[in-house]
C-alpha positions as a printed Julia matrix, in Angstrom:
267×3 Matrix{Float64}:
  97.53  158.89  58.95
  97.88  158.04  62.64
  96.5   154.55  61.97
  99.09  153.97  59.2
 101.97  154.94  61.51
 100.6   152.63  64.22
 100.43  149.72  61.75
 104.02  150.35  60.6
 105.29  150.36  64.21
 103.46  147.13  64.98
 104.9   145.52  61.8
 108.42  146.63  62.72
 108.03  145.26  66.25
 106.79  141.91  65.0
 109.65  141.73  62.49
 112.24  142.4   65.2
 110.58  139.84  67.49
 110.66  137.1   64.82
 114.3   137.86  63.98
 115.32  137.6   67.62
 113.47  134.32  68.05
 115.15  132.89  64.95
 118.62  133.8   66.26
 117.79  132.28  69.64
 116.67  129.0   68.08
 119.81  128.78  65.94
 122.03  129.28  68.99
 120.37  126.26  70.68
 120.73  123.96  67.66
 123.87  121.79  67.96
 126.34  121.65  65.1
 126.08  118.45  63.05
 129.55  116.93  62.58
 130.31  114.48  59.8
 132.57  111.67  61.05
 135.36  110.99  58.53
 135.5   107.49  57.06
 138.95  106.99  58.6
 137.53  107.4   62.1
 134.76  104.95  61.41
 137.29  102.39  60.16
 139.52  102.9   63.17
 136.64  101.88  65.44
 136.24   98.46  63.79
 136.94   95.57  66.18
 140.32   93.82  66.06
 138.4    90.64  65.3
 138.05   91.91  61.76
 140.06   89.38  59.75
 142.34   91.77  57.86
 143.11   93.83  60.94
 143.8    90.69  62.93
 146.29   89.47  60.32
 148.0    92.87  60.2
 148.28   92.85  63.99
 149.75   89.33  64.04
 152.4    90.2   61.45
 153.21   93.52  63.09
 153.72   91.71  66.39
 155.91   89.03  64.76
 158.11   91.69  63.15
 158.86   93.16  66.58
 161.11   90.15  67.14
 163.26   90.54  64.02
 166.85   89.88  65.04
 165.96   87.78  68.11
 168.38   84.86  68.34
 167.59   81.26  67.48
 167.31   78.79  70.34
 166.44   75.11  69.98
 163.18   74.52  71.8
 162.93   78.27  72.46
 159.59   79.84  73.21
 160.35   83.35  74.51
 161.98   86.61  73.52
 165.23   85.09  74.83
 165.22   82.82  71.76
 162.91   80.85  69.46
 162.89   77.81  67.25
 160.67   77.91  64.16
 157.47   76.4   65.56
 158.04   78.04  68.93
 158.09   81.43  67.24
 154.9    80.84  65.26
 152.95   79.42  68.22
 154.24   82.21  70.5
 153.05   84.95  68.11
 149.61   83.43  67.6
 149.2    82.84  71.34
 149.53   86.61  71.83
 146.13   86.84  70.09
 144.57   83.93  71.99
 145.02   81.55  69.05
 146.37   78.24  70.3
 148.62   76.27  67.93
 150.45   72.97  68.42
 154.06   73.33  69.56
 155.81   71.45  66.71
 155.9    72.25  62.99
 154.81   68.67  62.32
 151.61   69.13  64.3
 151.04   72.62  62.96
 151.14   71.13  59.44
 148.21   68.89  60.38
 146.05   71.94  61.12
 144.23   74.29  58.75
 143.24   74.3   55.11
 145.73   73.49  52.3
 146.32   76.31  49.8
 147.47   76.62  46.21
 150.3    79.07  45.54
 147.94   81.67  44.09
 145.67   81.42  47.16
 148.33   82.18  49.77
 147.92   85.43  51.7
 149.44   87.3   54.61
 149.0    85.4   57.84
 149.11   81.91  56.3
 151.78   79.38  57.3
 154.34   77.86  54.9
 155.98   74.5   55.54
 159.26   73.01  54.35
 160.96   69.62  54.23
 163.73   68.5   56.52
 167.29   67.71  55.45
 166.21   64.84  53.22
 164.59   66.62  50.29
 163.52   63.33  48.7
 160.57   62.86  51.03
 157.84   65.04  52.46
 159.1    65.38  56.01
 157.91   68.56  57.68
 160.84   70.18  59.43
 160.27   73.93  59.29
 157.52   76.55  59.33
 157.24   80.27  58.61
 154.6    83.01  58.72
 153.69   84.66  55.4
 154.1    88.45  55.34
 153.79   89.04  51.59
 152.85   86.95  48.57
 152.15   86.84  44.86
 151.57   84.01  42.39
 155.24   82.98  42.28
 157.0    84.1   45.46
 156.24   84.08  49.17
 158.03   86.3   51.69
 157.89   84.82  55.18
 159.22   85.56  58.65
 160.7    82.69  60.63
 163.36   81.53  63.09
 166.58   80.71  61.25
 169.36   78.8   62.98
 172.0    81.18  61.64
 170.13   84.48  61.48
 167.52   84.21  64.21
 164.16   85.83  63.44
 164.41   87.1   59.87
 162.72   87.28  56.47
 163.22   84.7   53.72
 161.67   83.79  50.37
 160.31   80.58  48.87
 162.25   81.38  45.69
 165.65   81.22  47.42
 167.86   78.29  46.4
 167.63   76.77  49.86
 163.88   76.91  50.38
 162.47   76.42  46.89
 163.59   72.78  46.82
 162.19   72.16  50.31
 158.83   73.86  49.98
 155.92   71.52  50.84
 152.88   73.78  50.93
 150.89   76.35  52.85
 147.99   76.23  55.29
 145.39   78.79  56.4
 144.43   78.43  60.05
 142.11   81.41  60.51
 138.54   81.81  59.25
 135.02   80.62  59.98
 135.04   78.08  57.14
 138.48   76.58  57.84
 138.58   72.84  58.4
 141.68   70.79  59.22
 142.82   68.67  56.27
 146.02   67.47  54.6
 147.47   68.23  51.21
 146.02   65.91  48.58
 149.42   64.46  47.57
 150.82   63.9   51.07
 149.85   61.02  53.3
 149.68   61.19  57.08
 152.52   58.65  57.36
 154.85   61.07  55.6
 154.95   63.31  58.66
 157.74   62.73  61.14
 159.13   64.64  64.11
 162.15   66.26  62.5
 161.57   69.67  64.01
 163.81   72.46  62.77
 166.36   70.28  60.95
 165.67   72.06  57.69
 167.36   75.34  58.44
 171.08   75.32  57.62
 171.64   72.53  60.12
 175.2    71.42  60.83
 175.79   68.0   59.3
 177.85   67.0   62.33
 174.77   67.13  64.53
 173.2    63.72  64.92
 169.43   63.57  64.75
 167.9    60.38  66.12
 164.71   59.43  64.24
 161.68   58.54  66.39
 161.73   54.95  65.16
 165.22   54.47  66.64
 164.25   55.52  70.15
 163.97   52.69  72.65
 160.78   53.61  74.42
 161.2    50.74  76.89
 164.35   52.32  78.36
 163.91   54.09  81.69
 166.97   56.29  81.17
 168.43   58.5   78.49
 172.01   59.76  78.25
 172.13   63.35  77.03
 174.0    63.91  73.78
 175.6    67.06  72.41
 172.91   69.32  70.95
 170.07   67.78  72.98
 167.48   69.94  74.72
 164.77   68.89  77.14
 162.24   69.69  74.43
 163.92   67.49  71.79
 164.36   64.63  74.28
 160.72   64.87  75.36
 159.58   64.64  71.73
 161.74   61.6   71.06
 160.33   59.78  74.07
 156.77   60.97  73.6
 156.65   62.68  76.96
 156.77   66.24  78.24
 159.5    68.55  79.48
 157.64   68.9   82.77
 157.65   65.12  83.36
 161.39   64.88  82.68
 162.04   67.76  85.07
 159.88   66.11  87.73
 161.55   62.67  87.31
 165.01   64.21  87.67
 164.32   67.02  90.14
 165.36   69.61  87.56
 164.46   73.18  88.4
 165.34   74.57  84.98
 166.01   73.48  81.41
 169.8    73.18  81.65
 171.25   69.78  80.8
 174.74   68.65  79.73
 176.2    65.91  77.5
 176.66   62.65  79.39
 173.95   63.46  81.92
 171.73   60.45  82.7
 168.04   61.34  82.75
 165.32   59.16  84.19
 162.53   58.98  81.61
 159.89   57.02  83.51
 159.0    55.4   86.8
């Protein structure tokens, strides 16, 4: 009888010892936390294509309502190509400064291929030829209509649609500039000679404003007399030079010029 009681006490002691050890082990085991999918997605690098496009468009939309400024390239005012190149530069993506040169970059797209982040190009005032004069950034698209953000002469930075009466007859095509497989090429039905420097003349331009075509510029002249509506940027393009060179030749410390002013264009 004494032996039985001794065995029972030993069994009870061992049972209590094992239970205590089990509790101690559990207290030292860390909790396993399942990371929600949303947190995993949030940690994906900004270099992810879709996130990059969303970031570009979000940044562009911050400037809605900013005024239009010929040759503008800051939050004080933009022209169409200045706005697009400014937005992309924020993400270390370098684009040419004019819509004409931007149209020479990237891969041509069919209407059904156009997506957010692509660029859309439009003709200048003469709708009978394929002169690139305007550019916008696509924010939404389907098979028949493209919504884009751009710098409008009348409305500043705003949204517009390729189906509007004004833009549907001037639409040239779209280009995709981002992607590992993108190669620069032109649209199949447009020749390189069709492209002219007619920057920003597409957008509700005043017919009283005179636009001098590049072919009419006398490149041999050492001076240029400023006309109404001229900017240093537009003059530099006409004479195939840079704003900085004009400023240097004329000791200009800013970009202010006035009609009738005589500018030295070369040495």
